[in-house]
Residue, then its C-alpha position, 0 to 999 in steps of 0.5 A: x500500500x502506498x503512503x496516500x492509500x495508507x493515510x486514506x484508510x487510516x482516516x476512514x477507520x478513524x472516522x467510523x470509530x469516531x461516529x459509531x452511528x455508521x456502524x449501527x444496523x438500520x431497518x428499511x427506514x434508515x433509522x437505527x435502534x439508537x435513533x428511535x423516538x421515545x415519545x408515546x403520545x400522538x402529538x409528540x410522534x407527529x411532531x418528531x417524524x410526520x410534520x416534516x413532510x405533512x407539515x405542522x398543520x397537516x396540509x401536505x406538501x409538494x417538492x422533492x416528492x408529493x406528501x398528501x394532506x392529512x387535514x380533512x382527509x376522507x381516506x382517514x375515515x377507515x382506521x385501517x388505512x392510516x394504520x397500514x400506511x404508517x406500518x407498511x408505507x407506500x410511495x414516498x411514505x416510508x414503512x415505519x412499522x419497525x421504527x414505531x411500536x404498536x402503541x406508538x402507531x396507535x397513538x399517532x394514527x388516532x392523533x391524525x384522525x382527530x386533528x387537522x379538521x378530522x373528527x373520526x372518533x372510532x379510535x384504532x386499537x393496538x390489536x388493529x396495528x398488530x393485525x396490519x403487521x406482517 
């Protein structure tokens, strides 16, 4: 190995050692275990991972991708639909089923179904989330 290649290899090893996040395993969402959020309430989960794409008021966005509005969204009427979207994802929506546990999925789905102009009061349950998992 020449001196430049040896130096580059040493720098790469040092970088990976200094930033252990590179060595962590991650799931299909790109999130490793250490980055999972701890929030247990729907508003906190929405703020932590959903509002970046669906916007703070749930109005959605168009840019690098198309992120549908959650506000006044009739597709949320059937509770199974948002559960499947959160757990399995679709198109630009990443599958968050391995990132969020059953209670967190339940909390965030119930939050979006009762906020942003939505008034779907038939709450989804942990059992509904479990049924949507592979």
